[in-house]
N, C-alpha and C positions, 0 to 999 in steps of 0.2 A: 410452937411446933412440937409434936410428940414423937418419940421413937416408936417405930412399929414393933410389934411383938414377933420374935423369931427371926431367923436369917432370911436373906433374899437370894433367890436363884434367878438366873438369867438365861433365857433361851434365845438364840440368834438363828433365824431361819434363812438359809442360803438357798434360794429357789431354783438353782440351775442344775441341769443334767445334760450329759452328752447325748443320751438317747432316752426317750420316754418308754419305760417298761409297760408291757401290756396289762399288768395287774394293778398298776399304781394309780391311786386316787388322790395322792398328795398334791399340794399346790406347788408344782414344779414346771419348768419351762426349758425347752431347748433354745439355742441361740436364734433359730429362725422364727420362733414364736414371740420374740420380744420386740417392742417398739421403742421409740425414743425415750430416754430417761431411765429405762429399765435394764440397761446393759450390765454385764458383769463388771466392767471397768468402773462404772459409776456407783455400784452397789455399796462398797465400804463406806464412802462418804455419806450416803443416804442413811445407812444403818447407824452411823455415829451421830448424825443429826437427830435421828429418832431417840437415841439414848439421851441426848441433851434435853429434848422436849419431854421425855418421860420423867426424867428427874425433876424438871420444873413442875410437872403436873402432880407428882407425888408430894413435893414440898408445899404446893398450893393447897393440897388436901390435908396437910398436917402430918405427912409420913416422912420420916427420916431414917434411912437404913444405915447401920453402922458398918456393915461389911457384906460382901457377896460370898456366899458359901459354895455355890456351884455355878458353872457356866457350861452350856451345851450348844455347840454349833451343829445344827441339824439341817436336813434338806429333803429333796435335792442331794447334791453332792458338794459339801463345803470345800473339799479339797480340789475342786475344779478351779477355785480361786488360787492365786499365788499364795504360798505360805506367809509371805510378808503381809498380805491383806488381812488374813485371819489374826495375825499377831497385832497388827495396827488396831483392829477393832477391840481386841482384848486390852491393849494398852490404854485405849481411850476410855473404855469402861472403868479400868482401874484408876484413871485420873478423876473419875466422878465419884466412885465409891470404892474404897479399898477392898482388895481380896482378903478374905480371912486366911489366917495361917493354915496351911494344908488344904487350901481350896481345891476342889476337884474341877478340872477344866477339860471337857471332852470334845472331840470332833468326830463326826461320822466321816467315813471315807469308803470309797470303793478300792479294792485291791489294785486296780490298774490306774488309780488316780494319784498315786503317791510314788515317791522315789526315796532312796536312802537320804539324799540331801534335803528333800522337803520335810521329811519326818524329823530330821535333826534340827531343822530351823524351827519347826513347831515346838519341839521340846525346849529348845533354847529360849523361845519366846513366851513360855509359860503354859503351854498345853501339857497336861499330865496324863491324858488317857485318849486312846483312839478306839473307835468302834467300827470294825470293818463289816461291810455288807457282803458276807460270803454267800448266803442264801442256800447254796447246795454245792456239793463236790461232784455232782453227776452232770456231765455236759448236756445230756438230753433234757434234764430238768431246767438247767440254766437257759437253754434255748427256748423252752416253753415260756419261761419268765421274761424273755428278751434281755437277759443279762449278758454283758459283753466281755466280762473278764475270763481269763483262763484259770480254772480252778487250781491248776498246778502252781500258779503264782502266789496263792494265798500264804503258804508257809514262808515264802521269801519276804512278803510284805510284813508278816508278823515278826520275823527275825529282825528286819530293819527297825521296826518300831521298838522292839525290846532293846536293841543295840542303842537306840536313842534315849532309852530310859523311860519309855512310855508304858503305862499299863495298857493291856489289850483285851478287848472283848470281840467275840465273833457273833454275828447275827445270822440265824438260819430261818428259813421259811419251810414249813411242811404242809402237805396237802395240795401240792401242785397237781393239776390234772395229769394223769398218766404216771405219777410217781408211785413206786412200790415201797413196801416196807423195807426191802433190801436197800433201796436207794437212800432212804432215811438213815439207815444204819451206816451206810458208806459215808454219808455227809457228817454225821455226828462223830464217827470215829476219826475222820480226817480233821475235824475241828479240834477234837481233844488231843490229837497227835501233835498239834502245834504248841501244846503246853499252856494254853491260855487259862486264866483264872476266872474268867467270866464268860458265860454263854447265854444268848437269848435265842429262844425258839418260838416263833410266832406261827400260829395257824393261818393259812392263807384265807383271807376274806375277799371275795370278789365283788366289788361294788358295781352297781348297775350301769354306770356311765363309762366303764373302762373297755379297752379293746378286748380283754379276755372275756368279759361278760358277753360281748357281742359274739365272740367265738362259741361260747357255751350255748347261746340262744340259737346259733346256726347249726348246732350239733357237731361242730368241729372238735370240741373237747368235752370230756365227761368229768364232772366234779366228783371227788370221793364222798362216801356217805359218812354219817356220824360215827359209826362203829370203826370204820377205817381210820378216821381222825383220832379216835380215842386210843386205838392200838398204837398209832405212831407217837402220840404223846407219852404213853406209858413206856415205849421203847426209849425215847429220848431221856425220860426220867431215870430209867434203869441204867443207861450208859453213863449219864452224868454222875449219878451217885457212885457207880463203880469206880469212877475216876476221881472221886473226892469232892465233887461239887454238890452243893445242896440248894434246893429251891428256896428262894426268899420272896418271890412273886410268881404267880401262876406260870408265866412264860420266861422267867429269868432264874439263872443258877449261878452261884458264886462259890469259890473255893473256901473263902473265909468271909466273915461279916465285913471286914475292911475292904474287900474287893467288890462289894455290892455297888450298884450305881446310886450314889447319893443324890444325884440330880433327879432321877426317876422317883426315888423314894420321897423327895420333896413334893412331887405331884400327888403321889398316892397317900401322903400324910397331910394333904391340904395346906401346904405352905404358900407363901406369896412368891410370885415370880413375874419378871418382865418378859414380854414376848416381843422381840425385835424382828422386823422383817415383814415382807408381804404375807398376809394371811395369818400371821402369828397371833396367838392368844396370850393375854396377860391376866393375872389374878391378884387382887389386893383386898384382903379382909372381906371376902364375899362379893366384891365387885369384879365381874368378868367382862373383859372387852376383847374385841378381835379386829385385826387390821384389814384394810382393803387388800384384795387378793392379788390383783395384777401388778407386777413391778412398775409398769409405767404410771398407773394411777397413784400407786404408793409414792413414787418419786415426785410426781407433780404436786401432791398434797404437802409433802415435806418442803418443797421449794417455796410454798406459801407460808412456811413457818407454822404449820398446823400438824398436830398428831394425826397420822393416817388411820384413825379408828373408823371402822365401818359401822359398828354398833356395840352396845354394851347391855348388861343386865345386872341387877342387884339380886343376888340369891337370897331367898327367904330362909328363915331358920329351918323350916322343914326341908327345903331344897338342899341345904348344907348337910343336914342330917342324912338324907338319902345318899348324897355323894360320899359322905364319910363311910357309911355302911358298904356301899358298892366298892370303894377303893381299899379300905383297910382290911376288909375280909379277904382280899386277893393276896395279901402279903403274909409271910410266915409268922410274923409277930402277932398277927390276928387283930381282932377287934374286941375292945372291952365290952363285956356283957352289959354293963350299966349304960352304954351308949344306945343300946337297942330299946325301942319303945316298949314299955311294960306289957301292953296288950299283945306284942309279937314274940315275947320271950319264950312262950310255951313251944314255939317252933324249934328252939334250940335242942330240946330233948328229942323232938321228932327226928331231926337230922342227925343227932348223935346216934340214935338207935338205928338209923338207916346206914350208918357208917360214913356219913359226910363230914362230921365234926369230931375232933379229938376229945375223948371223954376226960382225960387228965387235964387238958387245958381248960375245959369248961369248969371243972372243979376249982381251978385257980382264977376263974373269973374272966377268961378270954375265949372267944370263939375262933378256932383255928381249923382250917380245912384239912381233911385227910386227902390222900391222893385221889380217891374216888370223888371226894367233895370238890377237888379242883376241876375235875372233868365236868361237874354239874354246878359250878360256881354260880352261874346266872340263876338257876332254879333256887338255890339256897338263898341268894340275895333277895329274890322276889318274895320269899316267904318272911323275910325279916324287915323289909322296909315298911313304913307306915302307909 
């Protein structure tokens, strides 16, 4: 048995939501959509059984991880489960593989899915960080997104989390149909007023099978154009920088390097991770696998002592190179020039001259996006991949 290179991260997908948001294309379910075996009450035991089977699978393949460096409870809304359930899953994971000293353990949460007591229990149980889905501070925008929380409750939830000793991130979405530039400014200023050290701001992507996409097709909503989205991103960047936060990934800002999401950086830097839960993806040294999506099928497969894997693929060396370019170019640390195939390196000077790449960083052997380059990241990446 050989030790795997690098640390292990663990993503635990909790696929439950109180209400399905119209824009959401994630693998989530409300209580009325779940059949037998897929209930919230049964979920923790199923997730822990999957951890057992995943560990056995790793060991059979010759992989032994010394420690878990990051854990992320995502969803869905993980905090719809009792805090004791999240803590129990974390403790079970810790019994299989120790947590590294200073491990980052994050849970996503909605502002209306936590209490002072639940956040305190999470902190006492080993959670170190909470990422609140704020999305907007403007009621009309939240209504369009089908979000149910009162934006005025966000500062209270942040205060409770800080009181419990948790690091706090706020997530925003910009580009909601009907949202103005002033609405975005209101939301960003409200988020920064909470004093958080991490902010995520994601452009709304409307997938074709969502309720919002159907509204667009019927002409009930109008999506913003590319120039409008760029203006909103630049405003977010300006406001974040003025408050002392710096970008470290195209959609993510942190006050210091220590406040960056180490779990997300593990994805962007090509690390190994477990994906626990319905529809979750895992990665091990170029082998990617993904689970059955529906909680009931997921549970039934685990009941047969079988990993609930729907399919897998072994990435080729070229696939892994393409992914490295796509992901590392999106982070502020940039991409080593030597990683770019020699026949494509002439494009670096082209994008430097267009103002998309930082000239000084290129001289030091790294490709780092400028702000204009961040707006055109996909185009830059296309020119650099083989």
